[in-house]
Structure formats: structure tokens, C-alpha cells
Jmol script that loads the backbone (N, CA, C; Angstrom):
load data "model"
ATOM      1  N   UNK A   1       0.815  -1.196   0.000  1.00  0.00           N
ATOM      2  CA  UNK A   1       0.000   0.000   0.000  1.00  0.00           C
ATOM      3  C   UNK A   1       0.855   1.254   0.000  1.00  0.00           C
ATOM      4  N   UNK A   2       2.034   1.193   0.591  1.00  0.00           N
ATOM      5  CA  UNK A   2       2.918   2.353   0.609  1.00  0.00           C
ATOM      6  C   UNK A   2       3.373   2.716  -0.790  1.00  0.00           C
ATOM      7  N   UNK A   3       3.525   1.702  -1.636  1.00  0.00           N
ATOM      8  CA  UNK A   3       3.961   1.947  -3.004  1.00  0.00           C
ATOM      9  C   UNK A   3       2.934   2.783  -3.770  1.00  0.00           C
ATOM     10  N   UNK A   4       1.673   2.509  -3.556  1.00  0.00           N
ATOM     11  CA  UNK A   4       0.604   3.264  -4.223  1.00  0.00           C
ATOM     12  C   UNK A   4       0.615   4.710  -3.746  1.00  0.00           C
ATOM     13  N   UNK A   5       0.809   4.924  -2.481  1.00  0.00           N
ATOM     14  CA  UNK A   5       0.852   6.280  -1.942  1.00  0.00           C
ATOM     15  C   UNK A   5       2.041   7.071  -2.486  1.00  0.00           C
ATOM     16  N   UNK A   6       3.115   6.391  -2.831  1.00  0.00           N
ATOM     17  CA  UNK A   6       4.286   7.066  -3.388  1.00  0.00           C
ATOM     18  C   UNK A   6       4.053   7.531  -4.818  1.00  0.00           C
ATOM     19  N   UNK A   7       3.340   6.746  -5.619  1.00  0.00           N
ATOM     20  CA  UNK A   7       3.152   7.123  -7.025  1.00  0.00           C
ATOM     21  C   UNK A   7       1.851   7.867  -7.273  1.00  0.00           C
ATOM     22  N   UNK A   8       0.996   7.993  -6.270  1.00  0.00           N
ATOM     23  CA  UNK A   8      -0.277   8.675  -6.424  1.00  0.00           C
ATOM     24  C   UNK A   8      -0.144  10.127  -6.876  1.00  0.00           C
ATOM     25  N   UNK A   9       0.824  10.905  -6.386  1.00  0.00           N
ATOM     26  CA  UNK A   9       0.970  12.282  -6.881  1.00  0.00           C
ATOM     27  C   UNK A   9       1.296  12.360  -8.373  1.00  0.00           C
ATOM     28  N   UNK A  10       1.844  11.320  -8.940  1.00  0.00           N
ATOM     29  CA  UNK A  10       2.135  11.297 -10.370  1.00  0.00           C
ATOM     30  C   UNK A  10       0.948  10.778 -11.173  1.00  0.00           C
ATOM     31  N   UNK A  11       0.160   9.895 -10.575  1.00  0.00           N
ATOM     32  CA  UNK A  11      -0.980   9.301 -11.275  1.00  0.00           C
ATOM     33  C   UNK A  11      -2.157  10.248 -11.407  1.00  0.00           C
ATOM     34  N   UNK A  12      -2.413  11.050 -10.397  1.00  0.00           N
ATOM     35  CA  UNK A  12      -3.584  11.929 -10.429  1.00  0.00           C
ATOM     36  C   UNK A  12      -3.525  12.905 -11.601  1.00  0.00           C
ATOM     37  N   UNK A  13      -2.434  13.638 -11.837  1.00  0.00           N
ATOM     38  CA  UNK A  13      -2.399  14.520 -13.011  1.00  0.00           C
ATOM     39  C   UNK A  13      -2.495  13.749 -14.334  1.00  0.00           C
ATOM     40  N   UNK A  14      -1.907  12.574 -14.385  1.00  0.00           N
ATOM     41  CA  UNK A  14      -1.973  11.758 -15.597  1.00  0.00           C
ATOM     42  C   UNK A  14      -3.411  11.329 -15.887  1.00  0.00           C
ATOM     43  N   UNK A  15      -4.142  10.961 -14.867  1.00  0.00           N
ATOM     44  CA  UNK A  15      -5.545  10.572 -15.030  1.00  0.00           C
ATOM     45  C   UNK A  15      -6.382  11.771 -15.457  1.00  0.00           C
ATOM     46  N   UNK A  16      -6.117  12.932 -14.900  1.00  0.00           N
ATOM     47  CA  UNK A  16      -6.857  14.135 -15.274  1.00  0.00           C
ATOM     48  C   UNK A  16      -6.606  14.484 -16.738  1.00  0.00           C
ATOM     49  N   UNK A  17      -5.359  14.423 -17.174  1.00  0.00           N
ATOM     50  CA  UNK A  17      -5.026  14.705 -18.575  1.00  0.00           C
ATOM     51  C   UNK A  17      -5.680  13.679 -19.494  1.00  0.00           C
ATOM     52  N   UNK A  18      -5.671  12.427 -19.102  1.00  0.00           N
ATOM     53  CA  UNK A  18      -6.264  11.371 -19.912  1.00  0.00           C
ATOM     54  C   UNK A  18      -7.755  11.624 -20.130  1.00  0.00           C
ATOM     55  N   UNK A  19      -8.487  11.923 -19.065  1.00  0.00           N
ATOM     56  CA  UNK A  19      -9.926  12.157 -19.209  1.00  0.00           C
ATOM     57  C   UNK A  19     -10.228  13.472 -19.926  1.00  0.00           C
ATOM     58  N   UNK A  20      -9.387  14.479 -19.755  1.00  0.00           N
ATOM     59  CA  UNK A  20      -9.576  15.726 -20.493  1.00  0.00           C
ATOM     60  C   UNK A  20      -9.384  15.491 -21.996  1.00  0.00           C
ATOM     61  N   UNK A  21      -8.356  14.747 -22.369  1.00  0.00           N
ATOM     62  CA  UNK A  21      -8.118  14.429 -23.772  1.00  0.00           C
ATOM     63  C   UNK A  21      -9.253  13.588 -24.343  1.00  0.00           C
ATOM     64  N   UNK A  22      -9.732  12.622 -23.585  1.00  0.00           N
ATOM     65  CA  UNK A  22     -10.857  11.798 -24.023  1.00  0.00           C
ATOM     66  C   UNK A  22     -12.112  12.648 -24.194  1.00  0.00           C
ATOM     67  N   UNK A  23     -12.389  13.534 -23.258  1.00  0.00           N
ATOM     68  CA  UNK A  23     -13.560  14.412 -23.359  1.00  0.00           C
ATOM     69  C   UNK A  23     -13.490  15.329 -24.562  1.00  0.00           C
ATOM     70  N   UNK A  24     -12.323  15.927 -24.806  1.00  0.00           N
ATOM     71  CA  UNK A  24     -12.174  16.810 -25.962  1.00  0.00           C
ATOM     72  C   UNK A  24     -12.300  16.028 -27.267  1.00  0.00           C
ATOM     73  N   UNK A  25     -11.764  14.829 -27.304  1.00  0.00           N
ATOM     74  CA  UNK A  25     -11.875  13.998 -28.500  1.00  0.00           C
ATOM     75  C   UNK A  25     -13.323  13.644 -28.786  1.00  0.00           C
ATOM     76  N   UNK A  26     -14.059  13.220 -27.774  1.00  0.00           N
ATOM     77  CA  UNK A  26     -15.470  12.887 -27.963  1.00  0.00           C
ATOM     78  C   UNK A  26     -16.269  14.119 -28.383  1.00  0.00           C
ATOM     79  N   UNK A  27     -15.990  15.260 -27.786  1.00  0.00           N
ATOM     80  CA  UNK A  27     -16.646  16.505 -28.184  1.00  0.00           C
ATOM     81  C   UNK A  27     -16.381  16.803 -29.662  1.00  0.00           C
ATOM     82  N   UNK A  28     -15.138  16.656 -30.080  1.00  0.00           N
ATOM     83  CA  UNK A  28     -14.774  16.935 -31.464  1.00  0.00           C
ATOM     84  C   UNK A  28     -15.444  15.959 -32.418  1.00  0.00           C
ATOM     85  N   UNK A  29     -15.506  14.707 -32.059  1.00  0.00           N
ATOM     86  CA  UNK A  29     -16.145  13.704 -32.920  1.00  0.00           C
ATOM     87  C   UNK A  29     -17.628  14.012 -33.083  1.00  0.00           C
ATOM     88  N   UNK A  30     -18.306  14.373 -31.993  1.00  0.00           N
ATOM     89  CA  UNK A  30     -19.752  14.623 -32.057  1.00  0.00           C
ATOM     90  C   UNK A  30     -20.104  15.940 -32.737  1.00  0.00           C
ATOM     91  N   UNK A  31     -19.195  16.901 -32.785  1.00  0.00           N
ATOM     92  CA  UNK A  31     -19.519  18.205 -33.368  1.00  0.00           C
ATOM     93  C   UNK A  31     -19.041  18.371 -34.802  1.00  0.00           C
ATOM     94  N   UNK A  32     -18.310  17.431 -35.345  1.00  0.00           N
ATOM     95  CA  UNK A  32     -17.833  17.532 -36.712  1.00  0.00           C
ATOM     96  C   UNK A  32     -18.413  16.406 -37.564  1.00  0.00           C
ATOM     97  N   UNK A  33     -18.580  16.691 -38.840  1.00  0.00           N
ATOM     98  CA  UNK A  33     -19.186  15.718 -39.749  1.00  0.00           C
ATOM     99  C   UNK A  33     -18.172  15.080 -40.694  1.00  0.00           C
ATOM    100  N   UNK A  34     -17.068  15.745 -40.949  1.00  0.00           N
ATOM    101  CA  UNK A  34     -16.101  15.253 -41.930  1.00  0.00           C
ATOM    102  C   UNK A  34     -14.855  14.702 -41.240  1.00  0.00           C
ATOM    103  N   UNK A  35     -14.382  13.564 -41.758  1.00  0.00           N
ATOM    104  CA  UNK A  35     -13.197  12.909 -41.220  1.00  0.00           C
ATOM    105  C   UNK A  35     -12.301  12.510 -42.382  1.00  0.00           C
ATOM    106  N   UNK A  36     -10.999  12.470 -42.158  1.00  0.00           N
ATOM    107  CA  UNK A  36     -10.068  12.041 -43.200  1.00  0.00           C
ATOM    108  C   UNK A  36     -10.328  10.591 -43.590  1.00  0.00           C
ATOM    109  N   UNK A  37     -10.392   9.731 -42.604  1.00  0.00           N
ATOM    110  CA  UNK A  37     -10.597   8.301 -42.830  1.00  0.00           C
ATOM    111  C   UNK A  37     -11.709   7.820 -41.911  1.00  0.00           C
ATOM    112  N   UNK A  38     -12.555   6.952 -42.408  1.00  0.00           N
ATOM    113  CA  UNK A  38     -13.606   6.380 -41.578  1.00  0.00           C
ATOM    114  C   UNK A  38     -14.772   7.346 -41.383  1.00  0.00           C
ATOM    115  N   UNK A  39     -15.669   6.953 -40.492  1.00  0.00           N
ATOM    116  CA  UNK A  39     -16.805   7.798 -40.173  1.00  0.00           C
ATOM    117  C   UNK A  39     -16.919   7.938 -38.658  1.00  0.00           C
ATOM    118  N   UNK A  40     -17.972   8.588 -38.222  1.00  0.00           N
ATOM    119  CA  UNK A  40     -18.145   8.883 -36.804  1.00  0.00           C
ATOM    120  C   UNK A  40     -18.153   7.610 -35.948  1.00  0.00           C
ATOM    121  N   UNK A  41     -18.847   6.586 -36.416  1.00  0.00           N
ATOM    122  CA  UNK A  41     -18.949   5.345 -35.643  1.00  0.00           C
ATOM    123  C   UNK A  41     -17.589   4.686 -35.457  1.00  0.00           C
ATOM    124  N   UNK A  42     -16.806   4.642 -36.519  1.00  0.00           N
ATOM    125  CA  UNK A  42     -15.469   4.031 -36.438  1.00  0.00           C
ATOM    126  C   UNK A  42     -14.607   4.773 -35.428  1.00  0.00           C
ATOM    127  N   UNK A  43     -14.622   6.094 -35.464  1.00  0.00           N
ATOM    128  CA  UNK A  43     -13.772   6.863 -34.563  1.00  0.00           C
ATOM    129  C   UNK A  43     -14.268   6.814 -33.127  1.00  0.00           C
ATOM    130  N   UNK A  44     -15.578   6.691 -32.926  1.00  0.00           N
ATOM    131  CA  UNK A  44     -16.083   6.508 -31.566  1.00  0.00           C
ATOM    132  C   UNK A  44     -15.606   5.179 -30.979  1.00  0.00           C
ATOM    133  N   UNK A  45     -15.669   4.123 -31.778  1.00  0.00           N
ATOM    134  CA  UNK A  45     -15.222   2.811 -31.307  1.00  0.00           C
ATOM    135  C   UNK A  45     -13.724   2.833 -31.011  1.00  0.00           C
ATOM    136  N   UNK A  46     -12.938   3.379 -31.914  1.00  0.00           N
ATOM    137  CA  UNK A  46     -11.487   3.440 -31.712  1.00  0.00           C
ATOM    138  C   UNK A  46     -11.150   4.271 -30.475  1.00  0.00           C
ATOM    139  N   UNK A  47     -11.823   5.394 -30.311  1.00  0.00           N
ATOM    140  CA  UNK A  47     -11.542   6.271 -29.178  1.00  0.00           C
ATOM    141  C   UNK A  47     -11.931   5.628 -27.857  1.00  0.00           C
ATOM    142  N   UNK A  48     -13.074   4.958 -27.812  1.00  0.00           N
ATOM    143  CA  UNK A  48     -13.524   4.368 -26.549  1.00  0.00           C
ATOM    144  C   UNK A  48     -12.777   3.086 -26.192  1.00  0.00           C
ATOM    145  N   UNK A  49     -12.417   2.300 -27.196  1.00  0.00           N
ATOM    146  CA  UNK A  49     -11.661   1.075 -26.915  1.00  0.00           C
ATOM    147  C   UNK A  49     -10.232   1.423 -26.499  1.00  0.00           C
ATOM    148  N   UNK A  50      -9.624   2.360 -27.192  1.00  0.00           N
ATOM    149  CA  UNK A  50      -8.251   2.742 -26.869  1.00  0.00           C
ATOM    150  C   UNK A  50      -8.196   4.030 -26.091  1.00  0.00           C
ATOM    151  N   UNK A  51      -9.056   4.158 -25.061  1.00  0.00           N
ATOM    152  CA  UNK A  51      -9.187   5.453 -24.407  1.00  0.00           C
ATOM    153  C   UNK A  51      -8.016   5.833 -23.514  1.00  0.00           C
ATOM    154  N   UNK A  52      -7.043   5.000 -23.372  1.00  0.00           N
ATOM    155  CA  UNK A  52      -5.900   5.371 -22.563  1.00  0.00           C
ATOM    156  C   UNK A  52      -4.833   6.022 -23.447  1.00  0.00           C
ATOM    157  N   UNK A  53      -5.127   7.194 -23.904  1.00  0.00           N
ATOM    158  CA  UNK A  53      -4.293   8.035 -24.749  1.00  0.00           C
ATOM    159  C   UNK A  53      -4.212   7.566 -26.190  1.00  0.00           C
ATOM    160  N   UNK A  54      -4.208   6.286 -26.442  1.00  0.00           N
ATOM    161  CA  UNK A  54      -3.973   5.786 -27.793  1.00  0.00           C
ATOM    162  C   UNK A  54      -5.128   6.132 -28.728  1.00  0.00           C
ATOM    163  N   UNK A  55      -6.362   5.899 -28.306  1.00  0.00           N
ATOM    164  CA  UNK A  55      -7.523   6.195 -29.145  1.00  0.00           C
ATOM    165  C   UNK A  55      -7.619   7.664 -29.528  1.00  0.00           C
ATOM    166  N   UNK A  56      -7.570   8.587 -28.552  1.00  0.00           N
ATOM    167  CA  UNK A  56      -7.612  10.002 -28.913  1.00  0.00           C
ATOM    168  C   UNK A  56      -6.437  10.450 -29.775  1.00  0.00           C
ATOM    169  N   UNK A  57      -5.259   9.930 -29.512  1.00  0.00           N
ATOM    170  CA  UNK A  57      -4.094  10.314 -30.321  1.00  0.00           C
ATOM    171  C   UNK A  57      -4.254   9.811 -31.752  1.00  0.00           C
ATOM    172  N   UNK A  58      -4.753   8.580 -31.919  1.00  0.00           N
ATOM    173  CA  UNK A  58      -5.012   8.064 -33.267  1.00  0.00           C
ATOM    174  C   UNK A  58      -6.029   8.927 -33.998  1.00  0.00           C
ATOM    175  N   UNK A  59      -7.068   9.359 -33.287  1.00  0.00           N
ATOM    176  CA  UNK A  59      -8.083  10.204 -33.927  1.00  0.00           C
ATOM    177  C   UNK A  59      -7.472  11.519 -34.417  1.00  0.00           C
ATOM    178  N   UNK A  60      -6.726  12.188 -33.568  1.00  0.00           N
ATOM    179  CA  UNK A  60      -6.167  13.484 -33.968  1.00  0.00           C
ATOM    180  C   UNK A  60      -5.071  13.333 -35.027  1.00  0.00           C
ATOM    181  N   UNK A  61      -4.407  12.190 -35.071  1.00  0.00           N
ATOM    182  CA  UNK A  61      -3.365  11.973 -36.070  1.00  0.00           C
ATOM    183  C   UNK A  61      -3.934  11.552 -37.418  1.00  0.00           C
ATOM    184  N   UNK A  62      -4.967  10.702 -37.411  1.00  0.00           N
ATOM    185  CA  UNK A  62      -5.427  10.111 -38.663  1.00  0.00           C
ATOM    186  C   UNK A  62      -6.881  10.417 -39.034  1.00  0.00           C
ATOM    187  N   UNK A  63      -7.702  10.850 -38.111  1.00  0.00           N
ATOM    188  CA  UNK A  63      -9.113  11.004 -38.407  1.00  0.00           C
ATOM    189  C   UNK A  63      -9.611  12.419 -38.499  1.00  0.00           C
ATOM    190  N   UNK A  64      -8.981  13.332 -37.803  1.00  0.00           N
ATOM    191  CA  UNK A  64      -9.457  14.708 -37.752  1.00  0.00           C
ATOM    192  C   UNK A  64      -9.252  15.387 -39.101  1.00  0.00           C
ATOM    193  N   UNK A  65     -10.331  15.940 -39.630  1.00  0.00           N
ATOM    194  CA  UNK A  65     -10.284  16.678 -40.890  1.00  0.00           C
ATOM    195  C   UNK A  65      -9.716  18.055 -40.613  1.00  0.00           C
ATOM    196  N   UNK A  66      -8.828  18.505 -41.468  1.00  0.00           N
ATOM    197  CA  UNK A  66      -8.244  19.850 -41.313  1.00  0.00           C
ATOM    198  C   UNK A  66      -9.304  20.903 -41.580  1.00  0.00           C
ATOM    199  N   UNK A  67      -9.309  21.967 -40.798  1.00  0.00           N
ATOM    200  CA  UNK A  67     -10.306  23.030 -40.950  1.00  0.00           C
ATOM    201  C   UNK A  67      -9.983  23.937 -42.115  1.00  0.00           C
TER     202      UNK A  67
END
end "model"
wireframe off; spacefill off
backbone 0.3
color backbone group
């Protein structure tokens, strides 16, 4: 249990950033209609399955249409 208490100050900001990135990604997916590859359903599945940074990063790298 002491080990968890030692790394907790590092985990809390990481968890906050992770959920903020996931929230912004979901917001972007729901408010935009055009994507480089795939459609809304594909990007929702990818984002939710890989929600530990990988899904949102994949969306912004490969799915987000340039404005």
C-alpha cells in the first residue's frame, strides 16, 4: 500500500489529462461531420476502446479533418 501512496501524486495529473483528452476527442467527434478516414462510428469505437491516450491520439493523427 505504501507503493501506491508514493506514485499517487504522479498518477492523479496523468488521469486528469487522460480524461480531459478523451472528453475533448469525444466533443470533437460529435460536433464535426467530416473525417479524413472512416466515419463517426469508427472513430467513436477506436476512441472508446483505446481510451488510454492511444484512441484520442489516433483520432487526432489520422481522423481529424483539417479546418
